[in-house]
C-alpha positions as CSV (number, residue, x, y, z in Angstrom):
1,M,96.3,69.7,105.8
2,D,96.8,70.3,109.5
3,W,98.9,73.4,110.1
4,M,101.1,71.6,112.6
5,I,102.0,68.9,110.1
6,E,102.5,71.6,107.4
7,G,104.9,73.4,109.7
8,L,106.8,70.3,110.6
9,L,107.2,69.2,107.0
10,Q,108.5,72.7,106.1
11,G,110.8,72.6,109.0
12,T,111.0,76.3,109.4
13,Q,110.6,76.3,113.2
14,I,113.2,73.5,113.6
15,Q,115.6,75.4,111.3
16,T,115.1,78.6,113.3
17,L,115.8,76.8,116.5
18,Y,118.9,75.1,115.0
19,S,120.2,78.3,113.5
20,R,119.9,80.1,116.9
21,K,121.8,77.2,118.6
22,I,124.7,77.3,116.1
23,E,124.9,81.1,115.8
24,A,127.7,81.5,118.4
25,L,129.6,78.7,116.7
26,C,129.3,80.4,113.3
27,E,130.6,83.6,114.8
28,E,133.5,82.0,116.7
29,Y,134.8,80.2,113.6
30,H,133.7,82.7,111.0
31,L,131.5,80.2,109.3
32,R,128.0,80.3,107.7
33,K,125.2,77.9,108.4
34,I,125.9,76.1,105.1
35,D,129.5,75.6,106.1
36,I,128.4,74.0,109.4
37,D,125.8,71.8,107.5
38,I,128.4,70.7,104.9
39,L,131.0,69.9,107.7
40,Y,128.4,67.8,109.5
41,F,127.4,66.1,106.2
42,L,131.0,65.2,105.5
43,Y,131.4,63.8,109.0
44,K,128.3,61.5,108.6
45,S,128.7,60.7,104.9
46,G,131.6,58.2,104.8
47,E,132.8,57.7,101.2
48,H,130.0,59.9,99.8
49,N,132.2,63.0,100.3
50,T,132.1,65.0,97.1
51,S,130.4,68.2,96.2
52,K,128.1,66.2,93.9
53,D,127.1,64.0,96.9
54,I,126.2,67.2,98.8
55,Y,124.2,68.5,95.9
56,N,122.3,65.3,95.5
57,L,120.7,65.9,98.9
58,N,118.8,68.8,97.2
59,L,119.6,71.1,100.2
60,F,122.0,73.5,98.4
61,N,122.7,74.7,94.9
62,K,126.0,74.1,93.2
63,G,127.2,77.7,93.5
64,H,126.6,77.8,97.3
65,I,128.4,74.4,97.7
66,S,131.3,75.6,95.6
67,Q,131.7,78.9,97.6
68,S,131.4,77.1,100.9
69,V,134.0,74.4,99.9
70,H,136.4,77.1,98.7
71,R,135.9,79.2,101.9
72,M,136.5,76.1,104.2
73,A,139.5,74.9,102.2
74,K,141.1,78.4,102.7
75,Q,140.3,78.1,106.4
76,K,142.0,74.7,106.4
77,L,138.8,72.9,107.6
78,I,138.7,70.6,104.6
79,D,141.2,69.1,102.3
80,T,140.4,68.4,98.7
81,I,141.8,65.2,97.3
82,K,141.6,64.0,93.7
83,D,140.1,60.5,93.2
84,K,142.7,57.9,92.2
85,E,140.6,56.5,89.4
86,D,138.8,59.6,88.2
87,R,140.8,62.8,88.4
88,R,137.7,64.9,87.8
89,C,136.3,63.7,91.1
90,I,137.4,65.6,94.2
91,H,136.8,64.2,97.6
92,L,136.3,66.5,100.6
93,M,138.1,65.4,103.8
94,L,137.7,67.0,107.2
95,T,140.8,68.3,108.9
96,H,141.5,67.9,112.7
97,R,140.4,71.5,113.2
98,A,137.1,70.7,111.5
99,M,136.6,67.7,113.7
100,E,136.7,70.0,116.8
101,I,133.9,72.1,115.2
102,V,131.9,68.9,114.2
103,G,132.1,67.7,117.8
104,Q,130.4,70.9,118.9
105,V,127.9,70.8,116.1
106,T,127.0,67.2,117.1
107,E,126.4,68.3,120.7
108,L,124.2,71.2,119.6
109,R,122.2,69.0,117.3
110,K,121.6,66.6,120.2
111,Q,120.3,69.5,122.2
112,V,117.9,70.5,119.5
113,Y,116.7,66.9,119.2
114,N,116.2,66.7,122.9
115,I,114.2,70.0,122.9
116,I,111.9,69.0,120.0
117,L,111.4,65.4,121.3
118,D,110.8,66.4,124.9
119,G,107.9,64.5,126.3
120,V,107.7,62.1,123.3
121,T,107.7,58.5,124.4
122,E,110.1,55.9,123.0
123,E,107.1,54.3,121.2
124,E,106.1,57.6,119.7
125,R,109.7,58.3,118.6
126,N,109.7,54.9,116.8
127,V,106.4,55.6,115.0
128,F,107.7,59.1,114.1
129,L,110.9,57.5,112.7
130,Q,108.9,55.1,110.6
131,V,106.6,57.8,109.3
132,S,109.5,60.1,108.6
133,R,111.2,57.4,106.5
134,K,108.1,56.8,104.5
135,V,107.6,60.5,103.9
136,N,111.3,60.9,102.9
137,Q,111.0,58.0,100.4
138,N,107.8,59.5,98.9
139,I,109.7,62.8,98.4
140,K,112.6,61.0,96.8
141,N,110.3,59.1,94.5
142,A,108.5,62.2,93.5
143,L,111.7,64.0,92.8
144,C,112.9,61.1,90.6
145,K,109.6,61.4,88.6
146,V,110.1,65.1,88.1
147,E,113.6,64.6,86.8
148,E,112.4,62.0,84.2
């Protein structure tokens, strides 16, 4: 496989760039990268706002999610709310303080996207989006088969 595609699929260079962009934000708010990622996920996730929803992305293990949620609850960045129908289910809600951070994260993510897509035409972006969706679906399908 072409090394450039391999690198893109692994995402290490993109993650390094993103990590460098959010480094100051992590220091300012005493957060870790996982905390930032979970805050952003909760911002984008709508009603899919439980630790299990985060875990189902296959980005973090249960222990890391639990530690991050606990840490951010102590910092008053998220509120934990029991589900009305299933008391075992805990919803994670962003606080106003967290929304300030998410606004900054959103801006930093836009900067990263602009950097990595610099010089890429609108048509190329659309093709890239289509291919990315197919690759993502292939990965999901393969993971489902592994779990069976």
